[in-house]
ZAMARGU-4260 file (C-alpha; in steps of 0.2 Angstrom, whole numbers, plus 5000, padded with zeros to 4 digits):
<rodrens>
0) 4946/5000/4857 | 4937/5011/4870 | 4925/4998/4873 | 4937/4984/4877 | 4953/4993/4882
5) 4950/4992/4901 | 4940/4975/4902 | 4947/4962/4913 | 4948/4950/4898 | 4959/4962/4888
10) 4970/4965/4903 | 4972/4946/4905 | 4976/4943/4887 | 4989/4957/4887 | 4997/4951/4903
15) 4999/4933/4895 | 5006/4941/4880 | 5018/4951/4890 | 5024/4935/4900 | 5026/4926/4883
20) 5037/4940/4876 | 5047/4940/4892 | 5049/4921/4891 | 5054/4923/4872 | 5067/4936/4877
25) 5075/4924/4890 | 5075/4910/4878 | 5084/4921/4865 | 5096/4927/4878 | 5100/4909/4884
30) 5103/4904/4866 | 5114/4919/4863 | 5124/4916/4879 | 5126/4897/4874 | 5136/4902/4859
35) 5155/4903/4862 | 5158/4922/4862 | 5175/4919/4852 | 5166/4910/4838 | 5155/4924/4831
40) 5154/4943/4830 | 5138/4955/4830 | 5149/4970/4825 | 5162/4963/4813 | 5156/4954/4798
45) 5173/4946/4793 | 5182/4932/4801 | 5199/4940/4800 | 5193/4954/4811 | 5186/4941/4824
50) 5192/4937/4841 | 5194/4919/4836 | 5207/4923/4822 | 5217/4935/4833 | 5217/4922/4847
55) 5224/4909/4836 | 5239/4920/4831 | 5242/4929/4847 | 5243/4913/4858 | 5256/4906/4846
60) 5266/4923/4846 | 5265/4924/4865 | 5272/4906/4867 | 5286/4911/4855 | 5290/4927/4864
65) 5291/4918/4881 | 5303/4905/4873 | 5314/4918/4866 | 5314/4931/4879 | 5311/4922/4896
70) 5317/4904/4895 | 5329/4905/4880 | 5337/4888/4883 | 5340/4875/4897 | 5357/4882/4902
75) 5349/4899/4905 | 5336/4891/4916 | 5348/4880/4926 | 5358/4896/4930 | 5342/4903/4938
80) 5341/4917/4926 | 5322/4915/4923 | 5318/4917/4942 | 5312/4934/4946 | 5321/4942/4960
85) 5305/4947/4969 | 5299/4929/4968 | 5315/4923/4976 | 5315/4936/4989 | 5297/4930/4994
90) 5303/4912/4996 | 5318/4917/5006 | 5307/4928/5017 | 5295/4914/5020 | 5309/4902/5025
95) 5316/4916/5037 | 5300/4918/5046 | 5298/4899/5047 | 5315/4899/5054 | 5311/4912/5067
100) 5294/4904/5072 | 5301/4886/5074 | 5319/4889/5080 | 5315/4904/5091 | 5296/4902/5094
105) 5297/4914/5109 | 5308/4927/5102 | 5293/4940/5102 | 5291/4938/5121 | 5310/4938/5125
110) 5323/4952/5124 | 5338/4948/5113 | 5354/4959/5109 | 5356/4951/5092 | 5353/4962/5077
115) 5342/4957/5063 | 5357/4956/5052 | 5365/4944/5064 | 5349/4933/5065 | 5349/4933/5046
120) 5367/4927/5045 | 5363/4913/5057 | 5347/4909/5047 | 5358/4907/5031 | 5369/4895/5040
125) 5356/4884/5048 | 5344/4884/5033 | 5357/4882/5020 | 5350/4866/5014 | 5332/4872/5014
130) 5337/4888/5004 | 5346/4877/4991 | 5332/4865/4990 | 5319/4880/4987 | 5330/4887/4974
135) 5332/4870/4965 | 5313/4868/4966 | 5310/4885/4958 | 5322/4880/4944 | 5314/4863/4941
140) 5297/4872/4940 | 5304/4884/4927 | 5312/4870/4917 | 5296/4860/4917 | 5286/4875/4911
145) 5299/4878/4897 | 5298/4860/4891 | 5279/4861/4892 | 5280/4876/4881 | 5291/4868/4868
150) 5279/4853/4868 | 5264/4865/4865 | 5274/4873/4850 | 5279/4857/4843 | 5261/4850/4843
155) 5253/4865/4835 | 5245/4861/4818 | 5239/4879/4814 | 5245/4892/4810 | 5261/4886/4801
160) 5276/4895/4808 | 5294/4898/4806 | 5304/4907/4820 | 5322/4910/4822 | 5333/4922/4832
165) 5349/4918/4823 | 5354/4904/4834 | 5338/4894/4837 | 5324/4889/4825 | 5307/4884/4830
170) 5295/4878/4817 | 5281/4866/4813 | 5283/4866/4794 | 5297/4863/4781 | 5294/4880/4774
175) 5308/4892/4778 | 5306/4905/4764 | 5296/4921/4766 | 5288/4919/4749 | 5282/4902/4754
180) 5272/4910/4768 | 5266/4924/4758 | 5259/4912/4745 | 5246/4906/4758 | 5228/4914/4760
185) 5232/4923/4777 | 5249/4927/4785 | 5259/4938/4797 | 5277/4943/4793 | 5288/4950/4807
190) 5305/4955/4800 | 5317/4970/4800 | 5306/4980/4812 | 5291/4978/4800 | 5275/4969/4802
195) 5265/4963/4787 | 5247/4956/4789 | 5237/4948/4775 | 5222/4950/4771 | 5220/4968/4773
200) 5204/4966/4784 | 5216/4961/4798 | 5223/4978/4799 | 5205/4984/4804 | 5204/4971/4818
205) 5201/4977/4836 | 5212/4963/4842 | 5227/4966/4831 | 5238/4972/4845 | 5236/4955/4854
210) 5247/4949/4840 | 5259/4963/4838 | 5263/4967/4857 | 5272/4951/4861 | 5283/4953/4845
215) 5288/4971/4851 | 5297/4962/4866 | 5308/4952/4854 | 5325/4957/4848 | 5318/4962/4831
220) 5336/4965/4823 | 5339/4946/4823 | 5322/4939/4825 | 5311/4933/4811 | 5293/4927/4813
225) 5283/4920/4799 | 5265/4914/4802 | 5252/4908/4789 | 5236/4899/4788 | 5231/4886/4775
230) 5215/4885/4765 | 5211/4868/4774 | 5211/4877/4791 | 5203/4893/4785 | 5188/4887/4775
235) 5179/4877/4789 | 5184/4890/4802 | 5176/4904/4791 | 5161/4894/4787 | 5158/4890/4805
240) 5161/4908/4810 | 5149/4914/4797 | 5135/4902/4802 | 5137/4906/4821 | 5137/4924/4818
245) 5121/4923/4807 | 5113/4913/4821 | 5118/4925/4834 | 5111/4940/4824 | 5095/4931/4822
250) 5094/4928/4841 | 5099/4946/4844 | 5085/4952/4833 | 5073/4941/4842 | 5079/4947/4858
255) 5076/4965/4853 | 5059/4961/4846 | 5053/4952/4862 | 5060/4965/4873 | 5051/4979/4862
260) 5035/4969/4863 | 5037/4966/4882 | 5040/4985/4885 | 5025/4990/4874 | 5013/4978/4883
265) 5020/4982/4900 | 5017/5001/4897 | 4999/4997/4891 | 4995/4988/4906 | 5003/5001/4917
270) 4991/5014/4909 | 4975/5004/4910 | 4978/4994/4926 | 4967/5000/4941 | 4954/5009/4930
275) 4938/5004/4921 | 4940/5017/4907 | 4951/5031/4901 | 4938/5043/4910 | 4939/5034/4926
280) 4948/5044/4939 | 4947/5031/4953 | 4960/5017/4956 | 4951/5001/4960 | 4961/4989/4971
285) 4960/4970/4974 | 4966/4959/4988 | 4984/4959/4981 | 4985/4978/4983 | 4981/4977/5001
290) 4999/4971/5004 | 5011/4984/5010 | 5021/4991/4996 | 5038/4989/5005 | 5034/4971/5008
295) 5029/4970/4990 | 5046/4977/4984 | 5055/4965/4996 | 5046/4950/4988 | 5049/4956/4970
300) 5068/4958/4974 | 5068/4941/4982 | 5060/4932/4967 | 5071/4941/4955 | 5087/4936/4965
305) 5079/4918/4966 | 5078/4918/4948 | 5096/4923/4945 | 5102/4910/4958 | 5092/4896/4950
310) 5097/4901/4932 | 5115/4901/4937 | 5113/4884/4945 | 5103/4877/4931 | 5114/4884/4917
315) 5126/4870/4917 | 5113/4857/4922 | 5097/4859/4911 | 5095/4876/4903 | 5077/4872/4898
320) 5072/4872/4916 | 5077/4890/4917 | 5062/4893/4905 | 5050/4883/4916 | 5055/4892/4932
325) 5055/4909/4924 | 5036/4908/4920 | 5029/4907/4937 | 5042/4919/4944 | 5038/4931/4931
330) 5019/4930/4934 | 5021/4933/4953 | 5034/4947/4950 | 5023/4957/4937 | 5007/4955/4947
335) 5016/4963/4962 | 5024/4976/4951 | 5007/4981/4943 | 5001/4982/4961 | 5015/4995/4964
340) 5010/5004/4948 | 4992/5006/4955 | 4999/5013/4971 | 5010/5025/4961 | 4995/5031/4951
345) 4985/5033/4967 | 4999/5042/4975 | 4999/5030/4990 | 5016/5021/4986 | 5024/5028/5002
350) 5008/5030/5013 | 5004/5011/5010 | 5021/5005/5017 | 5023/4996/5033 | 5037/5008/5038
355) 5025/5022/5036 | 5011/5014/5045 | 5023/5010/5060 | 5029/5028/5060 | 5011/5035/5059
360) 5006/5024/5073 | 5020/5030/5084 | 5017/5048/5079 | 4998/5046/5083 | 5002/5038/5099
365) 5013/5052/5104 | 5001/5065/5098 | 4987/5056/5107 | 4996/5056/5123 | 5001/5074/5121
370) 4984/5080/5116 | 4972/5070/5127 | 4983/5062/5140 | 4986/5067/5157 | 4997/5082/5161
375) 5009/5071/5170 | 5011/5059/5156 | 5014/5074/5144 | 5027/5081/5155 | 5036/5065/5156
380) 5035/5064/5137 | 5043/5081/5135 | 5056/5078/5148 | 5062/5062/5140 | 5058/5066/5122
385) 5067/5083/5121 | 5084/5077/5126 | 5083/5063/5113 | 5078/5076/5100 | 5092/5087/5105
390) 5104/5072/5103 | 5097/5067/5086 | 5098/5085/5080 | 5114/5091/5088 | 5121/5097/5071
395) 5106/5109/5070 | 5105/5114/5089 | 5101/5132/5087 | 5086/5127/5076 | 5080/5115/5089
400) 5081/5128/5103 | 5072/5140/5092 | 5058/5128/5089 | 5057/5124/5108 | 5056/5143/5112
405) 5042/5146/5099 | 5033/5131/5106 | 5034/5138/5124 | 5029/5155/5119 | 5014/5148/5110
410) 5008/5139/5125 | 5011/5154/5137 | 5000/5164/5125 | 4986/5151/5125 | 4987/5151/5144
415) 4985/5170/5144 | 4970/5169/5132 | 4961/5157/5144 | 4965/5168/5159 | 4958/5183/5151
420) 4943/5174/5145 | 4939/5167/5162 | 4940/5185/5170 | 4928/5191/5156 | 4915/5177/5160
425) 4917/5180/5178 | 4910/5198/5176 | 4894/5190/5169 | 4897/5190/5150 | 4892/5172/5146
430) 4893/5175/5128 | 4912/5179/5128 | 4921/5164/5119 | 4938/5159/5123 | 4947/5156/5106
435) 4962/5144/5107 | 4965/5138/5089 | 4978/5124/5093 | 4975/5107/5100 | 4981/5100/5116
440) 4978/5103/5135 | 4975/5121/5134 | 4963/5119/5119 | 4953/5106/5129 | 4952/5117/5144
445) 4946/5132/5133 | 4933/5120/5125 | 4927/5114/5142 | 4925/5132/5148 | 4916/5137/5133
450) 4905/5122/5135 | 4901/5128/5153 | 4895/5145/5147 | 4885/5136/5133 | 4877/5125/5147
455) 4873/5141/5157 | 4865/5149/5142 | 4855/5133/5138 | 4850/5132/5156 | 4843/5150/5156
460) 4834/5147/5139 | 4827/5130/5145 | 4821/5139/5161 | 4813/5152/5151 | 4805/5139/5140
465) 4799/5129/5155 | 4791/5144/5162 | 4782/5147/5145 | 4777/5129/5144 | 4770/5129/5162
470) 4760/5145/5158 | 4753/5137/5142 | 4750/5120/5150 | 4740/5129/5164 | 4731/5139/5151
475) 4727/5124/5140 | 4723/5112/5154 | 4711/5125/5161 | 4703/5128/5145 | 4701/5109/5140
480) 4695/5104/5158 | 4684/5120/5160 | 4674/5117/5144 | 4666/5100/5149 | 4665/5105/5167
485) 4656/5121/5163 | 4644/5111/5152 | 4641/5099/5167 | 4637/5113/5179 | 4625/5121/5167
490) 4616/5106/5162 | 4615/5101/5181 | 4606/5117/5184 | 4595/5115/5170 | 4591/5097/5175
495) 4586/5104/5192 | 4573/5116/5185 | 4565/5105/5172 | 4551/5093/5176 | 4549/5086/5158
500) 4556/5068/5158 | 4560/5069/5140 | 4570/5085/5141 | 4578/5078/5157 | 4583/5063/5148
505) 4592/5074/5134 | 4601/5083/5148 | 4607/5067/5156 | 4614/5061/5139 | 4624/5077/5137
510) 4630/5076/5155 | 4635/5058/5152 | 4645/5064/5136 | 4653/5078/5145 | 4658/5068/5160
515) 4666/5055/5148 | 4675/5069/5140 | 4681/5075/5157 | 4687/5057/5161 | 4696/5055/5145
520) 4705/5071/5148 | 4710/5066/5165 | 4715/5049/5159 | 4726/5056/5145 | 4734/5068/5157
525) 4738/5053/5169 | 4744/5042/5155 | 4756/5056/5149 | 4763/5059/5166 | 4766/5040/5168
530) 4773/5037/5151 | 4785/5052/5152 | 4791/5046/5170 | 4795/5029/5162 | 4784/5020/5176
535) 4776/5008/5163 | 4780/4990/5163 | 4787/4984/5146 | 4787/4966/5140 | 4796/4965/5123
540) 4791/4951/5112 | 4790/4946/5093 | 4776/4957/5085 | 4771/4955/5067 | 4769/4973/5061
545) 4760/4969/5045 | 4746/4960/5054 | 4745/4973/5068 | 4742/4987/5056 | 4730/4978/5045
550) 4720/4971/5060 | 4720/4989/5067 | 4713/4997/5051 | 4700/4983/5050 | 4694/4988/5068
555) 4693/5006/5064 | 4683/5004/5047 | 4668/5014/5054 | 4678/5029/5059 | 4688/5028/5042
560) 4671/5028/5033 | 4664/5042/5044 | 4679/5053/5040 | 4679/5048/5021 | 4697/5043/5022
565) 4707/5031/5011 | 4721/5021/5019 | 4735/5015/5008 | 4746/5002/5016 | 4763/4998/5008
570) 4773/4983/5016 | 4784/4969/5010 | 4777/4953/5005 | 4786/4944/5018 | 4782/4946/5036
575) 4791/4958/5046 | 4794/4956/5065 | 4799/4969/5078 | 4804/4968/5096 | 4791/4977/5105
580) 4777/4977/5118 | 4761/4973/5108 | 4750/4983/5120 | 4760/4999/5121 | 4764/4998/5102
585) 4746/4997/5098 | 4742/5011/5110 | 4755/5022/5101 | 4747/5018/5084 | 4730/5020/5090
590) 4735/5038/5096 | 4741/5041/5078 | 4725/5035/5070 | 4715/5046/5083 | 4726/5061/5078
595) 4723/5057/5059 | 4704/5056/5062 | 4704/5072/5072 | 4715/5083/5060 | 4716/5074/5043
600) 4707/5083/5028 | 4691/5074/5024 | 4691/5064/5008 | 4710/5063/5008 | 4722/5048/5007
605) 4732/5042/5022 | 4748/5032/5017 | 4756/5020/5029 | 4773/5013/5023 | 4782/4999/5032
610) 4800/4996/5026 | 4815/4985/5032 | 4830/4995/5037 | 4843/4982/5041 | 4842/4981/5060
615) 4827/4992/5062 | 4809/4992/5055 | 4802/5009/5050 | 4784/5014/5049 | 4779/5030/5041
620) 4761/5038/5043 | 4757/5052/5031 | 4741/5063/5029 | 4735/5080/5023 | 4730/5091/5038
625) 4713/5099/5037 | 4719/5115/5046 | 4734/5125/5041 | 4750/5119/5050 | 4758/5135/5055
630) 4769/5128/5069 | 4785/5117/5070 | 4786/5099/5073 | 4794/5102/5090 | 4779/5113/5095
635) 4767/5099/5090 | 4776/5087/5102 | 4773/5099/5117 | 4759/5093/5128 | 4742/5100/5126
640) 4748/5107/5109 | 4734/5105/5096 | 4734/5106/5077 | 4720/5119/5078 | 4724/5134/5087
645) 4705/5137/5091 | 4705/5120/5101 | 4688/5116/5094 | 4691/5098/5090 | 4689/5084/5103
650) 4708/5081/5104 | 4718/5083/5120 | 4734/5088/5113 | 4742/5073/5123 | 4741/5059/5109
655) 4758/5063/5100 | 4767/5066/5117 | 4761/5049/5124 | 4764/5040/5108 | 4782/5046/5108
660) 4785/5042/5126 | 4778/5024/5123 | 4789/5021/5108 | 4805/5027/5117 | 4801/5015/5131
665) 4802/5001/5118 | 4819/5007/5113 | 4812/5015/5097 | 4813/5032/5088 | 4798/5043/5086
670) 4799/5059/5074 | 4787/5071/5066 | 4790/5080/5049 | 4780/5094/5042 | 4780/5099/5024
675) 4767/5112/5020 | 4751/5103/5024 | 4759/5086/5024 | 4760/5079/5041 | 4772/5064/5043
680) 4776/5053/5058 | 4791/5041/5057 | 4792/5027/5070 | 4808/5016/5070 | 4808/5000/5081
685) 4822/4987/5083 | 4820/4972/5071 | 4817/4955/5079 | 4832/4944/5075 | 4830/4925/5077
690) 4843/4918/5089
</rodrens>
């Protein structure tokens, strides 16, 4: 379970089962709703307690009560006794207003001295025929309803009934004796203010009052009402009711089962969705989850509403279509709901809404204007925004005023801190910081002043460092140039004094060597000055780094063997191209090789790694120093700085400085790293990209 609980396959299977359970629940609900509610019961297990049985009896009792209490007979109806007074008053009022509108259509706009009573008398005179006709129409309507009611009673087949009020008799059977009705399987007897119902289960029916209430309206002193049901009527009705109730119960159990399965599967999906295991604390999102959550909720609500609208439309057309539309709608809805669950678990339900993002943009826009905008814009923002804020928070006006006062006090305090800080710096204390912890115009001003003091301190330090470097430069240059120059002067004097041609030839060779050394020093000094000034033409082109390094190592085989060094080159199998100047790049690499030959530990290995870094190519040169590296990388980059403090080697101290300047001219990066005796140079150059 731990292995497969969070896999995508498991989640997909559970999701399909959840949709299947939901579809099954909808099917059971439709089947349940399709059954006539009056023809079964999920609570009462007896037909005599059912809605259907009570309705059969109460409908007859209501008709009988209407005949005996309202209509009575035709003579009673023709006298207008069945017409309710309020109904007749409404008819007369309608006729009166019609009279006032048509006969006196402008009475509202003209003044008249006639009272309302006088107008009504005139209305009765002029509208006498209409009033009489309206009354006759009401009587005829009542008479028509009376005959329809009698016809309905006469056509009733069940239950059998016998009703009399002492004058009139209404019945659909030849039975008149009470015992005849009591001999039937089910009956109601209303006589002498007593109500008898059989079988006894009827007494426990929730619908019994439907039958008894109309009887209470009758004159029970003279009225007798017998109702009874035959076996021919009851047996099929009971059988149909039991069958329908059993089917309804099955559908209800299925509905409960499907809903339970659906809830269980949904809860399981809600627990595992977005994670790859129970220990996984991170929520993993997909493309659906990028939708704003409020838009998600609107779409879910729209699809649910669409389902109910289509279901209501299709219910009387094709109920099977409800199932077909429910599947795709359910898939879409629950994919979106599970996306909402992810955001709930990630606590981004509100933050990922479109409304929140809009509010955030507005707040950030106002905040950016206030913190980094011009003072005039901020002033306009405050002048316009504060009255709006007051209007929106008028119910808490004192609080708004308090906040505004606190804000003003805070800004005045910040201004005072800046003013005091500037006064302190003016006295010469450049190390005094102005501390403004908030953000805004004053914070920016304080930061700029602090930056000025930092710049002044850096300028002083740089000036001191420059003076130190100038002193060291003069000392180093003097030492490196004086050494070959002294040798030249000495050997020139010796050459003047000797007459032996063999000895003279040796002196000439030494003079040649020292003069070349002096020339090399002056050339390097010139190259360093020229490279640092940027006055070197650069022609960027496509350079194969692998070939350049390999070819260079091949040309320097003699020096490599003389220093007993082993070069290890690691580079990709495919060719790597950089955008550089081939001449300047090789000069930089040549300087690095010269530095290695001068200072690397004899018999050690030299590693050259070439790697592809997306848009850059990195070359790393690593070797072990023969002398102890008791200086920093920055110090090594200084001109005329040598790896051996005794300056006994042939180096000039300009090679690394020249290499860095040339690499930077080619838009590259040059850096030195020292780890113990490990000396490492890293060069990064732009990668050549095919157009």
